[in-house]
Phi, psi and omega in degrees: 000131180285173186299317181295317181300315179299317182295315182298315184292315183292320178297317181299313183296319183289312185289322181290326179293319182287336188236026181302328182286344182271341187298329184291344184257018188303317187227029184224145174198174187300326183280350182134157186280156176236056182259157170295126185275183184289155180289154176272176180281350179292155177286343174264119183295139181227167178239152175290144179252013177274112184206145174233130183243148175206159177155174182264143183278157173211165186285134182282131176286158180267339181199173176220156179263119177271128181307137182276072178240154179283128182248116179274152176302145178271160176248135181230132177267127177243141181212143176258012177218166179303146178238137179263121180244161186235158179287336178223160181283054174216146181292340183277349182282166179305144183229161174212162181251129175260123184296155182291341177226150175285175178298340178269357180089010178283148179293147182295127177219117183243125179284127180281128180251346180201128176232030186277344181262122185309121177082353181242146177237125172274131186233152174282124183266118178296151178102206185259141355283148179302134178088004180293148177233164176208169184248139178236127173281106188295318179293127179087357182277342183079001180271160178247150179252126181238156177257132177239116181272340183278153177204162176241140174234128178247124179255109183289330179290318178276345186055055180225156173237135181236130173262127182235151168241098189068235176268354184275125179280119180262333185195137173227134184219146171290152182224161168264143182232181182295150178288174180297330179276345181216068185292150176291128182289150177254163180139191178253125179234178172222158177281119182250343183217144172236109190243139176254129179281133177297337178242096184298344178264010181281184185298331181269359186070194186286334183217159174220140176253112178283138179254169184287342185276158179229157171284141176268354176259314180273095182264348182206120178209121175052033179088353179262185186237030177077033181291139175267161183200179174242128184209170176282195182201154172262011180229081182303331182294345181278346180297132182092003183243168178261078192230349184276181178259024177124330178287167182252118181263138177232162173302149184299325178292332177288312181296329178296317178293315180298321177299326181286322192257338186268126176276162174300143182094352179307131179286143179229118180255121178246123184222000000 
């Protein structure tokens, strides 16, 4: 297993174990859900702008401290066709098929979490249950393996998001996170969707990045399944506060930049 694979797997196990009880509130609250909605019929994926927010305000931090650890490039499997994955790194184990496109029409991109078994790749499987993994025999699958050096780290205590290229900090911004009643889930995720809002002045801002994680409480909303994400906002005053329903809000200029530079499959660590 390479350094990144070990880090991703160990971080995922630790954070998900500690916060399993929080995952159910990822995108839901009393005022209405803040989930990525169902795809439109257009060939360009879009998001719903119907959202209601509530929560208590808190002071926005000015910066965050990124741990001084070596970050290795991540590996991402890309495919333009369905992929059959297995519960174990053997062809005889139980299998399932992952579609070539997400429900939003985004191309299949799977973050590799373990490459220690010859010819097999363990990947993070988007959807339910959050954090599930499966094994793919890369040879003969017709899929390609790509390297992604960029990553995102979200610090819920500091309420910041940091964009990194390896160990180099490229950008740090304050963010809005989930309220006490609907906390943002922690763990290791990947970007599975890049969505453009038809109304750049809407509640999601101009863009939203759908993540691999799902709410365990909000199982059905507007045709979607409670997917969490990172998106802009039409309420800049909410940035730095605990006011969302689990999604991570950033300033619109930041989400525009992230949408431009981040490929599908980019790892996102929320801690």
